[in-house]
C-alpha positions in Angstrom: -26.2 -9.7 54.5 -26.1 -11.9 51.4 -24.4 -11.0 48.2 -27.6 -10.7 46.2 -29.0 -8.3 48.8 -25.9 -6.1 48.4 -26.3 -6.1 44.6 -29.9 -5.0 45.1 -28.7 -2.1 47.3 -26.2 -1.0 44.7 -29.0 -0.8 42.2 -31.1 1.5 44.3 -30.9 5.3 44.0 -29.8 7.7 46.7 -33.4 8.6 47.7 -34.3 4.9 48.2 -31.2 4.4 50.3 -32.0 7.4 52.5 -35.4 6.0 53.2 -34.0 2.6 53.9 -31.4 4.1 56.3 -34.2 6.0 58.1 -36.3 2.8 58.4 -33.3 0.8 59.7 -32.5 3.5 62.3 -36.0 3.3 63.6 -35.8 -0.4 63.8 -32.5 -0.2 65.6 -33.9 2.2 68.2 -36.8 -0.2 68.8 -34.4 -3.1 69.3 -32.3 -1.0 71.8 -35.4 -0.2 73.8 -36.5 -3.8 73.9 -33.0 -4.8 75.1 -33.1 -2.2 77.9 -36.6 -3.5 78.9 -35.3 -7.0 78.9 -37.7 -8.2 76.2 -35.1 -8.9 73.5 -34.4 -12.6 73.4 -31.9 -12.6 70.6 -29.3 -10.0 71.5 -27.2 -11.0 68.4 -30.0 -9.5 66.3 -29.0 -6.0 67.5 -25.4 -6.5 66.4 -26.5 -7.8 63.0 -28.8 -4.9 62.4 -26.0 -2.4 63.2 -23.7 -4.2 60.7 -26.4 -4.1 58.0 -27.0 -0.4 58.6 -23.2 0.2 58.3 -23.2 -1.6 54.9 -26.2 0.5 53.6 -24.5 3.7 54.8 -21.3 2.7 53.1 -23.1 2.1 49.8 -24.9 5.4 50.1 -21.7 7.3 50.7 -20.0 5.5 47.7 -22.9 6.6 45.5 -22.7 10.1 46.9 -19.0 10.3 46.1 -19.4 8.5 42.7 -16.9 5.7 43.6 
């Protein structure tokens, strides 16, 4: 994730971040199912999406705790 994308995430409110987390979770589930079915060609994509989700969750938690 690029620095400018992280800055944009910091500017979003908690409701927008919740929606983004939900959307990313759905995408992650789809990627996992594709991997199990053997249709996922880029396995690294799954790891990258997990990492991006962790970043978004961290930013959400920071905003929740007012850090």
